[in-house]
C-alpha positions in Angstrom: -25.5 5.3 1.4 -23.4 3.8 4.5 -24.6 0.3 3.7 -23.2 0.5 0.2 -19.9 1.7 1.5 -19.9 -1.4 3.8 -20.5 -3.5 1.0 -17.7 -1.9 -1.2 -15.3 -2.7 1.7 -15.5 -6.1 0.9 -14.2 -5.5 -2.7 -10.3 -5.7 -3.2 -8.6 -2.5 -4.0 -7.3 -2.1 -7.3 -3.5 -1.9 -7.5 -1.8 0.0 -10.6 1.3 -1.6 -11.9 4.3 0.7 -11.3 7.3 -1.3 -11.0 9.3 0.6 -13.5 10.8 3.6 -11.5 12.0 6.4 -14.0 14.5 8.0 -11.1 15.3 7.8 -7.7 16.4 10.8 -5.8 18.4 10.4 -2.5 19.0 13.1 0.0 21.6 13.0 3.0 21.6 10.1 5.3 18.6 10.5 8.1 17.5 13.6 6.3 13.8 12.3 6.5 12.2 13.9 3.6 8.9 14.6 5.3 7.5 16.6 2.3 8.2 17.1 -1.3 7.3 19.2 -4.1 7.9 18.9 -7.9 9.3 22.2 -9.7 8.5 23.5 -12.9 11.8 22.8 -14.3 11.1 18.9 -13.8 13.3 18.8 -10.5 12.1 18.1 -6.9 12.6 19.8 -3.5 12.5 17.8 -0.2 11.9 19.3 3.3 13.8 17.7 6.0 11.8 16.5 9.2 15.4 16.0 11.1 17.2 19.0 10.1 17.0 22.8 9.3 17.6 22.2 5.7 15.7 22.0 2.4 17.2 19.8 -0.5 17.0 20.3 -4.2 17.4 17.9 -7.1 17.3 19.2 -10.8 15.6 17.5 -13.5 17.6 14.2 -14.1 19.6 14.4 -11.0 19.9 11.5 -8.7 21.3 13.3 -5.6 19.3 16.3 -3.9 21.6 18.9 -2.5 21.3 21.6 0.2 19.0 24.2 -1.4 18.2 26.1 1.9 20.0 26.1 5.4 18.2 27.6 8.2 20.3 26.8 11.0 20.8 30.0 11.8 17.3 30.6 12.7 17.0 27.9 15.3 14.7 25.8 13.1 14.7 22.1 13.9 13.0 20.8 10.7 11.0 21.6 7.7 7.6 19.8 7.1 5.4 20.9 4.4 7.1 22.4 1.0 5.3 23.6 -1.9 6.4 25.1 -5.2 4.4 27.9 -6.6 5.8 28.4 -10.2 3.7 31.4 -11.3 4.7 33.3 -8.3 8.3 31.8 -8.4 7.8 31.1 -4.9 8.9 28.1 -2.6 6.4 27.9 0.7 7.7 26.0 3.5 6.6 25.2 7.1 9.5 25.4 9.5 9.1 24.1 13.1 11.2 25.0 16.2 11.0 23.2 19.7 10.2 25.4 22.5 12.8 25.1 25.3 11.6 23.4 28.5 8.1 22.4 27.0 6.8 19.7 24.6 5.6 22.6 22.4 6.7 23.7 18.9 6.3 26.8 17.3 5.8 27.2 13.5 6.7 29.6 11.0 5.3 29.7 7.4 7.8 30.8 5.0 8.4 31.8 1.6 11.5 31.8 -0.6 12.4 32.6 -4.0 12.0 29.4 -5.9 15.0 30.0 -8.3 17.7 31.3 -5.8 16.3 30.1 -2.3 16.4 33.8 -1.0 14.0 34.5 1.9 10.9 36.5 1.0 8.3 36.6 3.9 7.9 35.0 7.3 4.8 34.6 9.6 4.8 32.7 13.0 1.7 30.9 13.5 -0.3 32.1 16.5 -0.6 30.3 19.8 1.8 28.6 22.3 1.8 25.4 20.4 1.4 24.7 16.7 2.4 22.5 13.8 2.6 23.9 10.5 2.1 20.9 8.2 1.3 21.1 4.8 0.3 23.9 2.1 -1.6 24.3 -0.9 -2.5 27.3 -3.2 -6.0 28.3 -3.9 -7.8 29.4 -6.7 -7.5 32.8 -5.1 -3.8 32.4 -5.6 -3.6 32.5 -1.6 -1.1 30.0 0.4 -3.3 27.8 2.8 -1.5 25.9 5.5 -2.9 23.2 8.0 -1.9 23.5 11.7 -2.2 20.0 13.2 -1.7 20.8 16.8 -4.3 23.5 16.4 -6.7 21.7 14.4 -6.8 24.8 12.0 -6.5 26.1 8.5 -4.7 29.3 7.8 -4.4 31.5 4.8 -2.1 34.0 3.4 -3.4 36.2 0.6 -1.2 37.4 -2.2 0.9 40.4 -0.8 0.0 39.8 2.7 2.5 39.6 5.5 0.4 37.8 7.9 -2.1 34.9 7.7 -5.8 34.8 8.7 -7.7 32.0 10.1 -9.9 30.2 7.9 -11.2 27.2 9.9 -10.9 25.8 13.2 -13.0 22.4 13.8 -12.8 19.6 16.2 -13.0 16.9 13.1 -9.5 18.2 12.3 -8.2 17.8 15.9 -4.7 16.3 16.5 -4.6 15.2 12.9 -5.2 17.5 10.1 -2.2 17.0 7.7 -2.4 17.4 4.1 -4.5 19.6 1.8 -5.4 20.1 -1.8 -7.5 22.0 -4.1 -9.5 20.1 -6.7 -11.8 21.7 -8.9 -11.5 25.1 -6.8 -12.9 22.9 -3.8 -10.4 22.3 -0.7 -10.0 19.1 0.6 -8.2 17.9 3.8 -7.1 14.7 5.5 -6.7 13.7 9.2 -3.6 11.4 9.7 -4.8 10.0 13.0 -8.7 9.4 12.2 -7.9 8.3 8.8 -10.5 10.6 7.2 -10.8 12.8 4.2 -13.0 16.0 4.2 -14.3 18.7 2.0 -14.4 22.1 3.2 -17.2 24.0 1.8 -16.3 27.7 1.1 -18.5 30.4 0.0 -17.6 33.2 -2.7 -16.0 35.3 0.0 -13.8 32.4 1.4 -15.6 31.7 4.4 -15.4 28.2 5.4 -18.1 25.9 6.8 -18.0 22.6 8.9 -15.8 19.8 7.2 -17.9 17.2 5.0 -16.8 13.7 5.5 -15.7 11.8 2.3 -16.4 8.2 2.6 -13.7 5.9 1.1 -14.6 2.5 -0.4 -11.4 1.0 1.2 -9.9 1.8 4.4 -6.9 4.3 4.1 -4.3 4.3 7.1 -2.4 7.6 7.9 -3.2 9.7 5.0 -0.4 12.2 5.1 1.0 14.3 2.2 -1.9 15.0 -0.5 -2.0 16.5 -4.1 -4.6 16.8 -6.6 -4.4 16.3 -10.3 -7.3 16.9 -12.6 -10.2 15.2 -11.0 -8.2 12.9 -8.7 -6.6 13.2 -5.3 -3.4 11.5 -4.5 -2.5 10.6 -1.0 0.5 9.1 0.9 -0.7 6.3 3.5 2.2 6.6 6.0 0.8 3.5 8.1 0.0 1.6 5.0 3.4 2.2 3.2 1.7 2.9 0.0 0.5 5.9 -2.4 -3.1 5.9 -3.3 -5.4 7.6 -5.7 -9.1 8.7 -4.9 -11.7 9.3 -7.6 -14.6 11.2 -5.7 -18.1 11.1 -6.7 -20.1 13.2 -4.3 -19.2 12.1 -0.7 -17.8 8.9 -1.8 -14.1 8.1 -3.1 -13.1 5.1 -4.7 -9.5 4.2 -3.4 -6.9 2.9 -6.0 -3.5 1.8 -5.0 -0.7 3.3 -7.0 2.3 1.9 -5.1 2.8 -0.5 -2.3 5.9 -1.8 -0.4 7.2 1.6 0.8 8.4 2.0 4.1 7.2 5.4 5.4 5.7 7.5 2.6 4.7 10.9 4.0 4.4 12.9 0.7 3.9 13.0 -2.9 3.3 15.4 -5.9 2.1 15.4 -9.2 4.4 16.6 -12.3 2.8 16.1 -15.8 2.5 12.3 -16.3 4.8 11.4 -13.2 3.9 11.0 -9.8 6.9 11.7 -7.1 6.7 9.7 -3.9 8.7 9.9 -0.9 10.0 7.2 1.4 10.9 9.1 4.4 12.4 6.0 6.1 15.0 5.7 3.3 15.8 9.3 2.6 14.6 9.2 -0.9 11.8 9.9 -3.4 11.0 7.8 -6.5 8.9 8.6 -9.5 6.5 6.3 -11.1 4.0 6.8 -14.1 1.0 8.7 -13.4 -2.0 6.2 -13.4 -4.8 7.1 -16.3 
């Protein structure tokens, strides 16, 4: 199998033409949209990696406005944001520096998706953690990655606290994006440039990660979302958005958009792909590849 993968690496990656942007949404200068999420009404929400604010733009708007301001909580930034339409909930990873140390403390928060009013708040365990990204599972629970702890947590519907799903050395210092596709959980490691499938039994117990071998190199896989039978990833060290078509343990890489400065997140909305460019404080839409 590895010999086939090695041979495939000599093939050029398919690049989908996506020169015509439907819309570009900007936020405040130096807001650094680390994560984005499309909303059921056709808009987009952006988490700021440089301030304690979350921004929102309605459908058709080109300037995102402050939606949530968490300055009073001492937050330094927001990483992952995820809109869960069925529960009218916005999930968000809020980070705060620990004074006198290099550590950070994370809180997985939920807000009313319509008004931005706070709902729940759960502080991740441990002295140093980095809540990075979020996905909703087929069990309707919110799953969150902890980059610093090499862990995945789960908050079940109605629960006030999370539970540990998996802690594994393959996720060390790099677990970032996560997404469910066909009821199966996939995660990536932004440091090692790897994609993994997380086997889970009917009770929700997770087993060791299974590596997915890509037929083209990927660099800095960050935010990740699924649509139908395809995974979309933002490659923050390649400045591009890519699509993965997975067959068993092999993933075919299709480059969807190149030439971005620092893409850290993306999301799918109907036939549109939202892609962030953190360095330029904006997100753009491009046609979803078929």
